[in-house]
N, C-alpha and C positions, 0 to 999 in steps of 0.2 A: 470845628469839631461840634456836632450837634448834642445838645442835651440829651439824656434819657427820659424816655417817655413817664409821664406822672402814673402813680396808681390810678387804675380805671376805676370808674364809679357804675352804679347800676344802669343809669341812663345814657353813658357815653356810647357812642359808635366809633371804634376802632379800625374795622376791618373792611376791605372790598369784600363784598359778599359773595357767597359761594353758591354755585347751582347745584352741587352735588348733594344727594339726599343724605344729609348727615344732622347731627345735633347743631343749634345755633352757635354759630362761633363765638359770639359776643357773650355766651355763657362762660367763657373761659377768662375768669376774673377773680378776685378774691372772693371767697364765699361759695365760688362756681366748681365746675368740673376741674378735676385733675388732669393735666396734660400727660397723654399716654402715646407713645410710638411702638409701632410693631417691632419687636425685639427686646422691650424694656424689660427690666427685672424688678421686681418687688419683694419686699418682706426679706432683707439681706440677699437678695439674689436667688430666693428659692422658687419664685414663680415668673417664668418667661412667658412674655405676651406673645401670643401667636396670630389671633384674629379676634375682630371685633363680632360680637354677636348681636349686640343690640345696644339701644339708649332708651332712657325715659327723661322726664323733666327734672329727675334729681339723681340720676346716675346714669352711668355707661355700663355696659357688660362686654366681658371679653373672655375668650378661650384661652387658657395658659396651661403651660406644662409644669406640674409640680416636681421639680427635679430631685426633692429629697424623697418622695413616694414613688416616683417612676409612673405617674398617672396623668391624665388631663382632667381640669378643673374648670368651672365656670367662675370669674373673679367679678364681683358686682362692687363698683367703686363709686360710693354716694359722694355728693356735692358737699364741698365744707360747711356750708351754713346748715346742712341737715344733722351735723354732729350734736348728738345729746336730744335731737328730735326725733329721730327714726326709732320707732318702737318695733321694729323687726327682732332684734336680739332678744329683748324681753317677752315679745309673743312667743318666740320659738323655745324660750326656757320654759313657760307653761306647758308646752305639748311635748317636752323633752322625754316624757316617758311614756307617751300614749303611742299608740299603734298608727303611726303617721306616716306609711309607706306611699301614700297618694299626696303628700306634700313634699315638695322639694327639699332634699337633705342639706342641712347646713353642715359643713366639714370643719371649718373654723373662722376665726375673724381676726382681723389686726387693723392697727391705726397706720396710715401713710401720709406723711407730711410732705407737702411740696409747696409750691410758689403762690398757690391760692389758698393754703390752709391745711388743716388736719382732716383727713377723711377716713370714714370707717369703710372697711374692705371685707365683704363676705364672700366665703368660698364655698362653692357649692358643688354638687356631682354636675356633671355636664349633662345637658339633655339636647335634643334635636330642636327642629321648629316647633312653633306653637301649633296648636290645632287649626288656626286659620290657614295653615299651608295645606291643609288637606280638604278644605271646603272651597277653596276659592279655584277657578279657572287658571292655568298657566299658560304664557305664550305658547301656540303651537298645539294646545290641545283641542281634540275634536270635540264636537258637542257632548256634553255631560261626561266627558272622559274624568272630569274631576270627582264625579260619582262614583266611578268604577276604581278610582284610586282609595275611596273611603266609602265602602257599602255601608248599607244602613246598619248591619250588626256590628260593624267597626265603630261607627258614629255612637250607637247606643253604648257600646263598651267604654268609651271615653265620656260620656255623660255619667254612667255609673262610677268610674274613677274620681270623677270632679265631685259627686254627690259623696263619696266617702272621704274625699280630703275635707268637704264641708262639715261631714259629721265630726269629724274630729277636732275641727276649729269650735263648732258650735257646743259641743259637749265640754267643751274647756272654758266656756263662756268669752270666745272670740268672735267679733264681725271681721269678715275678709276685707269687704268694702270695695272691691275692685274685681268682682266677677266678671270676666269675660274671657272669649277664647284665646285672646293674646297671652293669658295668663294661665293657660293649660298647656303644659309641655309634654312633648310625646319624647319615650326614652329612646336610647341610643343601643346599638349592638356592637359589641367588640370593639370600642373605639380605642381602647388602650393598645391594641395591636396595629393600628394604623400609623404609618410613619408620619413623623414631625412634618416633613417636606409639604405632604399632602393636604394636611390641615391649615397650612399657613396662609394668611391673608393674600390674595390676589392686588398686587402693588402697582398695579396698571392704573396712571391717572385717569379720572372720571369715570373709571370702572370700580376699583377697588379701594382709592384714596381720592381725596381732593387734589386740586391744583395747590401750589404752595400758598400758605397763608400771607398775605399781605396786609400791613397797616395803611391806613390812608395817608398817614404823614411819612410814610416808607421807613420809620423807625423799627429798631428790633424790639420784639415783643417778648416778655420773659413770663407770662402768665398763660400764653396757648400754645399748643403744640406747633410743630413747622407745617402739619397736614393734618385733616380729618379722616379718619377711616370710615368707610362705607359699611355699614352692617351686613354681615354674610352669614346668616344662620347656618348651621351644618346642613349639607345637601342631603337630598332625600335618600341617598343609598345607605346612608349611616342610622335612618329611622328603623326602629324593630318594628315591622308592620304586621309581624306574622301573630301567631297565636299568644306569645308572650308579650305583645303589646301593653305597654305601662303607659299611663297618663298621669301627672301630677300637677297640682295647683301650686302655683309660684308667687312671688311678690308680696308678700305679707307687709311690705311698707306703708300701704294706706290701710292695715287693720287696728282694731281698737278692742280694749278691754271692755266686757259688761260687768256691772258690780256684781258681785256673788250674790247668789239666789237668797242668801239669809238676809240681805239689807232690803229686799223688795217684800212689802207687806201686802195685804189684800186692797188695802185703801188705794182707790184709783189714783189720786192725786199722787200719792208716795210712790206708786208704780211708774207715774209717767216721769217723775222727777228721778227715778232710778234709771231711766233709759238715756240713752245719749242723745244730746242736743246738736244739732248742726252749727257749732260755733267754730270759732277759729281754731280751737284746741281738738275738736272732734269733726272735722269737714271731711266728709267721705269723697274718694277719689274716683266713684263710680263713674262710667262713661255717660255722657250726658242723655243718650238715648235708652239707657238701661235704668235710670232712676225711677226708685220707686216712688209712689204719690206721696208718701210721708216727707222724701227729701224734695221733692219739686215743691211742697207747701211748707217746707221749713220746720216740719213738727219732730217730736222725739222719734228715734228708731232704734231698732235692735237688728238681730240677725235676719228679720224678715227682709230686709234690704237685699240680702245676698240670695234668698230664695225667690223673691222677685226677679231679680236680673238673671237667675238660671233659668227661670221660665221662659224669657225671650231667647235666652241661647238655645232652648228646644227649638221654639218658633223659627228662630233664623237657621238652625240645622235642618229643619225639615222643609223650608222654602227658599233658603239660600240668599235670603235679603232680611234686612233689619226691617222692623216693624214701623219704626218713626224715622222721619227725614229731620232731626233736629240738628240745627247749626250747634258749633262749638263755641264756647263763650270767649275764646281768645280776642283780647281788645275790645270787648263790647262793652257799652256804656251800661249802667244799672237799668236804663230804660229797655235797651236790647233784652238783657237778662230776663226782664219781667215779661218781655213779649214771648221770649223762648219758653218761660215757664207755662205761659198761657197757652200757647201753641201745643206744647206736652200733654197740658190737662185735656185740652179738646180733642186730642188725639186719643187720650184713654177714653173718653166718653163714647168717641165715634166705634172705638174696637169693642170695648167691655161694658159700655152701657152706662147709665147717669151714675154720678157719684153719690153716696149717702149724704143725707142733709147735713149731717155734722160735718163731714170734709168739705161740703161745698161752703159752707159758712167760714171755712179756714182759708178760702181762694181770696186772697185781698183784691183782686180785680173782677170778681164773680159778674158785679152789677154792670160791667162793660159788656156782658155777653149774656146775661140773663135777666128778666123781670123776676121780681118777688114771687110770681105765682110759679116760676119754673121755666116760662116761656122763652126760648132762645132768640135774641135780637141781633146778635153779630155772629158771623162766622169766620171774620177775616181779622188778624191780630193786630194787621197795620193800620195806622190811622187813615182816615178817610172813608172809603167806601166800605160798609159793614158787611159785604159779600152777601151771599145767598147758599142755602143749603145745597151740598153737592151728594152725590151718590153715597149712601151709607154702607160701609163694608165692615161687618161685624166679624169678631175673631174667626168664627167658624167658616166665614166666606174667605177669609184671609188665608186660612191654612188649605182649603179645599182648593182655591183657586191658584194658588202660587207653590203648591207643594211639588216636590221634586218627582220625577218621572218613576222613581222606584217606591213610590208610596201609593197605594191604593185608596179609593174612595172611602171604605171601611175604616182602613187604618187612619187616614186625616180626621175621621170622626172621634176615634179613639183618643188621639194626640189632643184634639181641640176640647175632649172633655178634661183630660189631665190639666191641660193649661188653666180651664176654667177654675178648677181646684187650686191651682198655684197662683194665678193672677187675681188675687182678691184685694179689694182697696184696703180692707183693714187687716193690719198684719197679723193680728192674733188669730185671724182666721186661716192664715196660710198653713199648709202643712209642714212638718219639719223635714230636714233632708233624709232623715232615715223613713219617714212615712212616704216620700217621692219614691225612694229606692225600692220600696217594695210593691211599687205599682206593676200591672202585669206587663204593659208595654215595655218597659226597661228590664223585663226579666226575659224576654223573648228573644 
């Protein structure tokens, strides 16, 4: 008779690794994900799990049937070690009485206890795929077919709805902190009339679920599920893509409160201290390539980081490509992170022009690239060859040369002008979400 396995640690590797595109199986441990199977019931049997919609570093998201209310819901189950740390509930209390129709609606919350601890579960209205689905070519698409799926008028409508969601948050003193198209969800149509069987997860191995999870020592594991489900966002046919299309901001898990305005004085030092600092308690989860200069430089920040990220969403929407090819930080050394930051800052300079002197002085490794008189001496972030100047592509050229076929030269110039207003190095010079919303290009 073999002894039962010991409680796993964060560093322990227990499983034969899977090739299926799912969350990391080793994260099913005390403090980690809650093990879920299709057909499971939560909250005393009220919620029946039908389908996996997605996952993140700190949660999994499922489509469930609320049998008490006879409706479909999206169920977000956070990792156990996030209990008490996730600010989403308190952030939503702040906006509970606001007009928040462009922020994903929270229906209720509850706690779920399992082998890995106690997990906060948030119940939301169900939504279709994120806006990424409309922007990316799909297998079998004809050239530019994805643009026909999301004409420019519709893309601008989604931008407007995103801004309306930001207006609600910013007016309430909240920084979203993770503005990206993956967090802009599209509304569904008549989902409650769809039969349950039609929405159930595809259970074929390697297509809808992984192969059975196996430990390296062949023992039975009580912390992980029997299999992992592959994310299957709701299909295109459920998206309400007509005139009543609605887009909503989701995932306030990376959000933060700003101090109340009454605590901010005119004194500059007091003002800076009143802003959020990127420490362990206020570390934004903004995607690497969408970080504002103040985040890259480790400076105080406010809602301006959302405005900066939104500007790059516009650029990506009209060109179909990200502005910067910045590597992720996963498993990076501090030296790698510093090089990534340097690469990002140099990307800013190439596209937007020189940093203001006071920000240049905040760059820890500026002397590696610039002399005191501002002369650039290095173009390569890697050690060794300093490199040499490459062809400069300023913002206007980037938009003009990479614009989608449905955008004219004249419209590209208008978009570049809007982006110049948004992508200002100093956050206090950036327009508010409300000011961007009133721009003529977004009203057309």
